[in-house]
Structures are given as structure tokens and as C-alpha cells.
Residue, then its C-alpha position, 0 to 999 in steps of 0.5 A: m482504505f488501508f494503512s499499513m507500516l513497516l520499520a521499512a514501518c505500518a502505523a506499525v514498525s515489523g521488523c524481518v530478516i528480507g535476504t540477498t537480491k542481485a543488483t537490478p537497473y534500479t539498484s545501481r548503489s549497491s549490488y544487493i540489499n538485506y532487509t530485516t523488519v524490526t518488530g514489538y513497535f505496532l500492532q499490525d505485527e502482532a500475532t494477538t491482533n485480529a484483522s477482524t477487528f483491529s483498525f488503525l483508526n482506534t489504534n494511534f496508527g497501530l503504534i503500541n504505547r510502550t517505552y524504550t531505551t532511548d526515553p531516559a534522555y530524551d524525554p525525562d519528564r514523559k512531555k512528549t508523545q508516543w510517536q515522538r518518543f518513537e521517531n527519537q529511537v528511529f532516530r538513533f538506529n540510523r544515527e548508530s547503525g553504521r553507513d551501509v545500515q538504514y532505517k525506513v518506516l514504510y506508511m503503505g495506504r491502500h485505496g479507497e473503494g473503485y468502481h471495479n470493487a463496486a461491480e465486483s460486489y454487485y456480480g459475485t466474484p465469480a461472474w467478475n472474474c469470468y466475464y464482467s473483469e474484461l470489459d471496460g464498464n457496462g455502459t453506464v459504468t466504466w470501472a476500466d482503470a478505475r476511479l474513486t467511487p464516492k465511498g472510496v472518496s469517503q474513506a480516504l477523506t476520514v484517513n486525511a481528517f485521521w491524519a491531520s488529527e495525529i499531526k496535530n496532537q500526536k506530532i506524528p513524523t509525516p512522510q518525507n517523500y511520497y510515492t504512488s501507484p499509476l492505476t487512477r484508483c491509487l492517484a486519487t487516495a494519495n491526493l485525497t489523503f494527504n492534500g492540505l495537511d499541516l505539512p512541513g515546507r521542505h516536505p511537501f506532498v508531491p508524490t512520484v509516479k512509479e511504475l511498478f508500485r501497482e497491483g497485480i496484473s491480470g487481464h482485468t481492465c481495472d489493472r490497464r493504466g492511462t497513458k502518462f500524458y492521462i496521468q500528467s493532465a490529471f495530476p499536473t502536481y505530481k513527479i513521473e519517474p524517468g523512463f515511464a512509457e506513454t502507453d501501458q506497455l505491462w498489460e495485456a489483455y487475458h494474460g497476467e503475472t504469476q506472484v513469483d513474477q510480482d514479486i520479483r517486480s515489486k523487491t526491484v521497486l522497494n530495491d530502487v525506493f531504499s537505494n535512490d531515497d535517503e529519508t527515512y518515513l515515506s508513504i506509498t499508495s499502492h493496492s492490497g495484493e501488491i501490499a502483501s507483495l512487498l510484505r512477503g518481499s520483506d519476507c516477514e513473519r506477518s500477524n493475523a492484521h496481515n495475513s486476512h486475505s479480507t476485501i476491506h479497503c485500505d487494509l493489509y492484504m485486504y482483496i487479491a483478484s484471481g487469476n482464474r478466468c471460469d473456475d467454479f462457475d457455469l461455463q454456460f455464464c461465459d457466453s456474452d448471450s445468456d446474460s441479459d442486457s439488464d445485467k449488464n447495464k446496472s446504473m452507477s447508483q445501483l452498484v455503488h448501492q449494492t456493495n457489500q460493507s466489506h468494501a467501506t473501508l480504508v487501511f494504513e499500514a505501517l512498517l519500519v524496515h531496517r537495510n543492509r548494503g553489506r555483504g553479511e547477514i544481519a541479526p536482528i533487533d530485539a525490540a524488547k531491547a532497544 
């Protein structure tokens, strides 16, 4: 599982100018929004951070151990935790920023390992992209709108325990609102990650399902969501955003959206959240490709920890599904007659146990985001002076 923080925070705060966007139906309260990510708060944004070894579980969500200019007045005896002092810093940002500027901390978490990940690892990426990804499953395993594997469940529970520790020992500010992709692997990951935590009564875990936080849309059946009725039945405590269609209106077999289209979609949903949610600390449970798109929408210069295209679950930019079909692969393999039944019908336990170890980790990222509703450009914040 992966956590990223954007101030919009990734268990990190980062900062960078996003530029302007025109109004959409999702941004009724503003003509456009400028975003500025604020660096200097999270390790995920540091150029020296090594993506292959970084773990938010071992680094206090990546929050950099540093002082803030607000510390002397807030914590003269130096008894507060790093997270408490960071929370006060963000509070001061918002109090002093003016009515058209807002700072948010986004806890962005990637789902745990799903059966589609296990299948791709077992069959190999070329065969997966060329043939198996277009099936609903192989007779014993279903990967259409993939569920979590036992490993994926374990990953999410590990993050749950980490959150519990951070809440108790570090006094980390918990999300005030929760959002999730409509795909089952994210719906389940969010539930396992946040259920049972010691959350404030005024901000319970009641996530909102948002259509556009889904993974990059391809012809892979794992990208096809379930019906609205299914989501409501399986996750009855979740809220579903207005206008959510009963059936998936975006997925189409053998077709996929381009990266440009995905980035437009991501900017649309980000604008929606920033325009209509006045809370500061937000959780987004989504996918590696979609989190990468959201960060591109922030126009951020990310560190190596963000730019890795590895397949680690719960790590930012872990895996971006390929849109290629049969490229770099023997075209004869695409003939279904050439595949033996034994290859097609691997058991669930075989698929799960054969999964590559690169799929073993969930990742969270945090980001500190600076939003401006005005029409002028914003000077980036100098974190060293903050």
C-alpha cells in the first residue's frame, strides 16, 4: 500500500505551482484554481530521498524533523510532537493566507495488492497486457474490478496499525474527510486502513466514493467498476457522490484514455474537492497511476520517491498500467488456441503465492497544497523561512 502526502501533503508536504484551470461543473464556486505545492516538509519531496529504500512506515510518514518559525510561541518548552508543531504551522498558514487562499494536507494512499496484480506477476506483463487483462478471470480467480488478495488485506491492516500508533504517540492530525475510488480494491483498502481507529467524533470514517478518483481507464477489466447498487450493498456506510451512475459509463472494452485525458479528469476531481470541501486534512484512497496523475496536475517537481515507476503497493507512482497491446510480445500468444488450459486456469493460491515480492508493500504519501482562487500568480512559499 502507498501513502503520499501533498501541502496539498504526502505523508509529506510538498509545494509547487500548478497553474490555472477553467471552471467545470465540479468547480462552481470558483472560476479557476491555482495550486502551489509547498516543499521542505516531507522526505518524499527531497531530491536525496531514494525511492527504492524509502518507507513511510519507518519515517513518521516522511515528515521532516525540523523547526518552524511558529514553534517559539506554540511550543516554548519543546514538548510537542513534530506532527503537533506541523499542524500548528498549517493552521497559521490558513489563518494568515486570506479568504481566497487555502492550504490542505492530502493523505493519498494506494490500494493493497489485488488479484489483478497477482495475475500480472504470475503471467508476466507482456502476456497480461496482450491477453489475460481483457478477461474477467481464469476460471478460478476473478480480477475484473479486482478484490484484495490476502496479502493486500495484510498490507492495509499494517497501515491501520501504523495509523493507530501515529495517532497515539505522534498526535498526527487525522483526516477530516475521506474520499475513495469506486473500484473495489480501493473501497476495501480504505475500510481496512481507517476502521477502528481512535478518530474524533466530529470526523468519523465515512468516505465519499468519487467516480473520477479511479485508476487510469484502459481495456483491462480490472479498471471496470461495479454497479452503484453493488457498492452501496457491499459498503453501506459509504457516501456516494451525487450524479454517480448505476453502471460504469467510462469503461469500454479494448479502449483506454490517454495520459492527457486522465490528467484532465484528475484536475477536474481535484478542483471539485478543493472548491467544495473546506476541511484541511483529507484522505484519498486511489491507485498508483491516478495518484501520479493528481501530482502531475499539481505540476510538481517530485523527488525520486515520487517519480519511481516501481510496482510497490502503497508507494507513489508504483505501477502505471500499460496501454500497449502485444507490443514487444510474440503475436502468436494472442491466439487463444495457443494457450494451454493449464496456463489459463492457475488456482487462486498459485497466483497469490507466485506474486512477485515487488507487490508486497502498501504506500502512503502526503502533500501540502496551496490553493488560490484569485486570478494572479502566487509566489511559491519558501519553506526554509516558514
